[in-house]
Structure formats: C-alpha cells, structure tokens
N, C-alpha and C positions, 0 to 999 in steps of 0.2 A: 880128732874130729872126723874120723873115717865115716862114721855112721851118717853124720850130717852131709858130708860130701857125696856119699852114695845116694842119699835122698834127693839132693840137688841134681845129680846126674840123671836120676829117673825123671824128675820134673822137666829137665831140659830136653831129654829124649822124647818124652810125650808131647811137649809143647812144639817140638820141631815138626811134628806131623802137621800142625796148623801153620807154622811159620813158613815151612817150605812149600806148602800147598797153596793156601789162599792168604797166608800171613795174617796180619791183623786187619785185613780189609773185609768189610762186609760185602755181601753180594751187590748192594746198591753202589758201593765204590767201584767194584770190579766192572760193573756194567755201565759206568758213567758215560763213556764215549759213545756206546751204542744207543743208550737211551736218550742222549742229547740229540743225536742224529735223528732218531725216531720222532722225538717231540717237535723237531723242526720240519717234519714231513719228508725227510730224506730216507725213504723206506729202502731203497736199493743199497745205500751205504750201510744202513742198520742191518739189513739181511746178510750182507757179506761178512760183516764183523761178527754178528751172532753165529753165523755158520762156521767161521774159523774157530771161534771159541768152542762150539759144540764138537768139532772134529778133534780138538786137542785136549779137552778136559778129561779128568778122571771120571770113574763111574759114579761117584757120589753126586756130581753136579750135572751129569750127562742129560738127565731128563729135562731139567729146567732150561738149559741152553738150547736143546733141540726144540723145545716148545717155542721159545723166543724166536729162533730162526724160522720155524714153520710159519708162524704168524707174520713175520716180517717179509718173507719171500712171497707169501700169499698177497699181502698188501701191495707188493711191487709188481704183481701180475705173473710171477713165476710159480704156477700152480704145481708143476712137476717137482721142482726142488722143495716146495712147501711140503708136499706129501712125503717126500723122502725123509725129511727131518721129523715129521709127525710120526711116520712109521718107526723111526729109530727110537723116538720117545716112548711109543707104545710098547715096543719090544722090551725096552729096559724096565718099564713099569711092570710088565708081566714077570720078568726075572725077579724083581724085588718082591712081588706078591707071592711067588713060589717060595722064596727064601723066608718070608715072614711066617709061613706055616710051620717052619722048623726052628726058627731062631726065637729066643725069648730074652727080654731085657734090653738094656742099652749097651751100645758098644763102648768098650773101655776108653778108647781114644777120645770119643766125644765127651765122656764124663770128665776126663782130665784136661780137655782143651775147651771146645765150644760146640754148641749144637749144630753149627754149620758143617761139622765133620760127619754128621749123620747123613746117610744117603737121602737125597731129595726124591721121594717115591711118587710124587704127583698127588695133588689134592683131588677131592671129589669133583670139583668144578673144572679142574684141569682135564680130567679124563672125559668129562661130558663135552667140553669145548674141543678137545683134540679130535674126537670122532665127528663132531658137528662140522669142523673145518675141513676134515678129510672129505666128507660128503659134499660140501660146497665146492671143493676143488674139483671133484669128479664132475659135478654139474657144470662147472665153468668150462671144462674142456669137452663137454658134450657126451660124457660117458655116464648116462643117466642110470643105467642098471647097476653100475659099480657103486653108486651113491646109496643104494638101498640097504646093504648090510651095515654100512657106516651109520646111517640114521637109526637103524634098529639097535646097533651097539651103543650109540649115544643115549638112547632112551633107556636101555638096560642099565647103564651106569648109574642113572638116577635111582633106579629101583634098588641097586646094591649099596648105595652110599650110606644109608642110615645104619645098616648092619655093620659096615666097615668102621663107622665112627664109634659105635658102641664097643667094638673090639679094641679100637685104639685107646679109648678111655680106660677100659678094663686092664689092658697091659700097663698103662701108665700108673694106675693105682697099685698094681702088683709090684711094679718096680720100686715105688715109694715104700711100700710095706716091707719089702725085702732088703731095702738099703741098710747098710751098716750104720749109716748116720741118721737113722729115722728120728731119734730123739732131738738131734740138732735141727733137723728139718722142721719139726713141730715147733721148736723154739723160734725159728725164723718166721714161721707163719703167724706166730702170736705177736710179732712186733708191728707197731703202727706203720713203719716204712714199707712193710710187705703190703699192707692195705693200700698205701699210696701207689705202689707198683700195679696193683690190681686195677685201680682207678685210671692210672695212666694208660693202661692197655685197652680199656673198654669204654671210657667215657665218651668217645666219639662214635660209638656204634649204635647209639639210640636214634630213633627218628626215621630209620630206613623202612621202606615197604617190606613187609615180611612175607616171603613166599614160603610154600611148604618146604620142609627140610630137603635141601639138595636138588630142588627142582629148578631147572632153567627154562623159563617160559618160552624163550626164543627157540630152543631146541624142540620143544613140544610143538610150537607153531610150525616150524619147518617140517616136522614129522607129519602134521596135518596137511600142509600144502602138498607135500610130495605124494602122499597116498591119495589125496583128493584128485590130483591131475594125472597120476601115473599108476593108479590102482588097476589091478588085473582081475578083480572079482569083488564079490560082495563083502568079503572079509576085509579087504583093503579099504573099501569105502567106509566100512564101519569103524575101522581104525582111525581114518581121517576124521570122521564125525566125533569120535571120542576125544581125540587129541585137541581139536578145535574147541570142543565143549570144555575141556579141562583148562585151556588157555583162558577162556572166558571166565571161568570160575576163579582163576588165579589173578588175572590182570583186571578183571571187571569188564563191564559191557562198554563197547565202543563200536562205532559204525563199521569199521573195517572187519573186526572179528565177528561181529553179528552177521554181516553180509556173507562172509566166508562160511560160517556155520549154517546159515540159511541155505546156501547153495549145496553144501554137503548133505543136508537133509533132503533136498529135492532131487539131487543127481541120481538117486536110486531109481527114480522114475524115468531115467534116460534123458534128462534135460542136458543138452550140450552146453559147454562153457562159452560165455561171451568172450570176445577178444579183450583180455585185461592185461595191464602191465603192473606188476608189483615193483615197488622200489624199497629195497632193504638198505637201511642207513646205519652204519657203525659210526658212533661219534665219541670223541674224547679218549681219555686214558683211564683204565681201571685203577682202583686203589693199589698202591704199592706198599712195601713194608720199610719202615725206618726203625731206629732203635732208641730205647731209653736206658741210660746207664745210671744206677744209683748205688749208694752204699747200703749194705744190709746189716742186720744186727751182728754183734760180735758173737758169732756162733761158738768159736773156741778162742782161747786166750793166746797171747803171744804170736799173733799172725802179723805179717808184714802188710798185707793188703787184702781186703775183702770187698769185692764189688760184684754187682750183678747186672746183666744186660738183658732186657726184654725187647721183643719186637712190638711195634705198634703200627697200625694202618695210617698211611698218609693219603689223603684224597686230593684229586686234581680237578679243579673246577673250570679250567680254561678249555671250554668245548662249545661247539655249535649246539644250541638247544633244540633245533629242529631243522628239517630240510623242506624246502618248498619245491613242489613238482608242478611244472606248467606244461600243458599240452594245448596249444592254441589258446582258446578262451577259458579252458578248464584249469583249475588250480586245486591242488590238494597239499596238505601238510602232513608230515610223518607223525605218528603217535608212538609212544614208548611201549614196547612189548616186553622187554626185559631190562632191568637195571642191574648191571654187573656189580656195581658197588654194594648193592643190597645182598647179592649172592655171596660175594667175598666177605662182607661183614658178618653174615650169619655163619659162614664156615669158620671164620676166625674166632667168633664167640664160642662156637662148639669145640674148637681146638684149644682154646685158651687154658682149660684145666691141665691138659697134657703139656702144653708149653711151660706152664708154671712148674709142674712137677719135675720135668726133665731139667729145667734151669736150676731149680733149687738143689736137686740131687747133685748136679755137676758142680755148682758153686760150693756146696758143703764139702764135697769130696776134695776139691782143690784146697779149701781152707784147712781141712784136717791134715792134708799132706804138707801144707805150708807150716802148720803148727809143729808137726813132727820134725821137720828139718830145723826149724828155729829152736825147738826144745833140745834137740841133739847138740846143736851148736852151743847152746847155753851151758849144758852139762860138760861139754868138752873143754870149756874155758878158752880164753884168748879173745881179746877185744876185736882184733883184726878178722879172725875167723868168723865170729858172730856177725860182724858187719857185712862180710862177703856173702854169707848165707842169706841174711835178711834182704840184701840188695838183689840177690839172684831170685829169691822166691817172689819178691814184690814185683820185679820186672816181668817175670814169666807170667804171673797172675794177671798183671795189667794187659799184657799182649794178647792173651787168650780170652779176655773178657769182652766178647762181642756177641751180639744177638744174631740169630739166623733170620736174615732178611730176604732169603730166596723166595721169589714168587714170580708168576708169569705176568710181566709188566706190559706186554704188547697186546693185551686184550682191550676191547673198548670199554668205555664207561657205560654206554647204553646201546641196545639194539632197538631201532625204530623202524616202522613199516608204513607205507602208504600204498593205495591201489587206485589206479586211474584207468578210465576207458582208453584203450589204445587208439591214438589219433590216426586219421587216414593218411597223413603225411609221415607217420611213424617217427616223429621227432618230439623229444622232450627237452626241457630246460630245467636244470637243477640249480638251486641257489640256497646259500646260507647268508646270514646277516653280514659277515665280514670277509667272505671268500669270493673269488671271481666266479660268475655263472659258468656252468658247463652244459654244452648242448650235446645230446645223445641221439644218434641215429639208431633206431631199434632194428635188431635182426628180424628175420622172418620168424613168425611163430604166433600161435593163438594165445598162449599164456607166456608172456615174457617176464623176466626178472632182471631189473637193473640193480646192481650192487654198488653202493656208494660208501666211501669211507672218508672221514675227516678226523685228523688226530688232535688238532687244536682249533680254536675259534677262527683263526685266520689262515690256517694251512689249506693247501689246494684240496679240492674234492677229487678223490681217486675213484675211477669208475671202471667196472667190468660188467658183463651181462651174460645171461644164458636163457634158455627157454625150458619150460616144464612140459609144454605140449605144442 
C-alpha cells in the first residue's frame, strides 16, 4: 500500500498549508470579533484588533487586513495610523502587480487546498477607495496639497480597472484550457447542480443601480470638489467641471450636484465662493462575502468526498437611510452620491467567471488526487488500509473545502452628501432617525466639510471636519 500512503502524505502535506495558516476558517470567521466590535460602533477596538492582525499575518492576507485597519483607524479619528495601514496595503498591492507580470497560472497550493490561499491582491474598488481615504485623511489633518496626488491616483485607478478585469478573465480562461482535468471540468459545468451554484452566487445581484464599470461616483465627486475649491489654474477648474458633470451623468440630476456644477461653470468668471458647509455622510456596512457549499457531480469514480464552496454576497440593511442637517431654521437632508453595494455587486458579477473557473479547477484537481489514493488502496488490498485511505482523503477534502470570503468589510453601504449655507453662529445639528443628535461647532473656513459616519441605524454618529478653502 506504499503508493496509496505516499499519495495520502502528499495530500496531508498540501492541506497543512491551509490548516496551519487559516485552517478551515473562512475570512468571515477569522474577522468575527473585529467585525462584531465594528458593527456595534466600537471603532477603536476594531481598529486595534484589525491592526494587530495586519501586523502578524502572512503576505497572502496582508492587503485585506491593512485595508480593514486603515478604515477602522480612520473612523476612530486616528488619521495618521489610518494612512500607515493604507500605505502598507498600497505597497503590497504594487508588489503583487509586479509579480503578476511574470507569473502565469494558479499557485499549486491553492489548487490543492482552497482559493483563500491565493494572495489577496486588492480588487478594483479597493484600490479606488484606498487612495480616496488617503486623500480624505490628509484633508482631515490640514495637509491639503498632499491630498492632491491621492485624488489623482484614485481617479486613475478607475481608468485602469476595465483593462485589469479583462486580463484577469483572460488568465482564468487560459488556466482552464491548460488544466489537466479540462474534460472533467466540462463535465462538472454540464451538471444541473453547477447551474444551481451559478444562481446561488448571482441571484441577489439584480436590481442595483448600475454605474459605469468600476466608477465610484463619490471619488469622482470628491475630485470635483477638491479641484473646484483648490484649483491653481484654468486646467484644474476644467477638471472640476468635468468631474462634476460626470457625477451628474452617473447619479442623475439633483439640486446639490446641479448647484455645484453651476458654480463650477461660473467660477471661471472669477465669482468667489459663498460660505458653504458640505456634509459627507458614510452610512451602513458594505456587502460582505459568505459561502455556499454544495456537492458537485461525480467527476471521477471512487472518491471519498466531492464538495465545492463558492462565495456569495451578503447584504446588510441595518443603516440610517439619511442624515438631517440643521442650521438654525435651515434644514437639508443628505442625498446618495454613491451606493457601494452597487459597486461591489458589479465587481463581483464581473469576477464571477474567474471565481467559478478557479474553484472548479481546484475541486477537480483534489477529486482526481482523492481518486488516485483510493484506487491505489483498492489495488493494494486490505480492508483496513482502504478504510484508512478513504477516511484520510475524505477528511482532508472536507477541511479544505472553503470559499474565499476575503473582502474589505469596513467600507460603508452608501456615501451621501448635503450642502447648507454656513450659519452665522457656525453651529450645525446632525440627526438620524434612531441615533442621538450631534451638535457641531464649525471651524473657521469659507468652504467647510463635516464628515459624519454611522455604522448601523442606532449607532452613534461619528464626526470629524476639515476645510477646503
């Protein structure tokens, strides 16, 4: 039974990569304590825990933990630590992108264990929000000029995203065509249970507002505001006008964006800005990833266990639907500029063919290895030996059958914005239906920005502020 034992040893050795690393835990399970603190509005605790995880994790998960820590520290008001973690995420993303130019195909360990062992390289919307948050952090600490390159970088990430997605799909298709188990993969795809998996992964993605591929309207809006009030020449003002015009095209006409665009078009004539206060409101929690586990067709015979795990989006509806801004007798309500669930859903739908291909390749490869071990045990004879091999292969296959649920969970569900004439007493009151009102004393400035965040419908309203002019 030497051959069978050797195969089992190989399976155990490869599976150990997963078991000793993240084990059979999905990212959702690993992050449970942090995300629970986050959901309750305890941003400081969440930031500390995410930060510890980011500092201790391996390179495969480094990006996602640093992104989580960056957003959590930002929400807790620690903008310096936030940018430190965001910088670390950006640096590792750059490393992965350089490696991607020379590496082809899927890593062997991930094929034989689970997709969570592949490096988390950052999704398109991750990169856009990473640089958007870095810009906002610089604005929050009064370093307005340092925000400029970050805003430009965030905008450029949107331009690059479509090409990156096309390359990702092309690589996935090549991996499938070159797989030794191509025939078994096609057999799996023909099974009705495969269609059920497709439906389970995408049935909740309909009905969202569709933005242009990989465009985040909030980032474009911030780009417009920044260059509108901090422009150093005609080209900057033209950039502001184009960005605000693009937001209007994407989001639709509303009084806020219409007024900003109108001012952008008139400011070329030297019209000075009125004393305005903008209120940016982050509300809720963006969609996270859960997993769906199913049995797949009997791709090969004499296997102990054949299962497959796919990620799916889970949406979180416990959020404040709007923020009311009061300044004396004046009152304005925030309007939605960007729905992050829509952005994430579109990205997931675009990534779905790649997810399916990688998962099917991995599952098929493990089933073939399982079959080889069981077949060798069958030929070697001995009831006890056959039983041991079947038990070993079944246990290992079940342990490593988990979906890759890594995703940036500390992003908001929506970005909303309001604008109100700055009151003479420079005081605002912010309210949501179920949270305690917050009074804000505005700093000196002609163009003020109050940044409010609410994680759940009843959680406290977290507030910071900066000025654009």
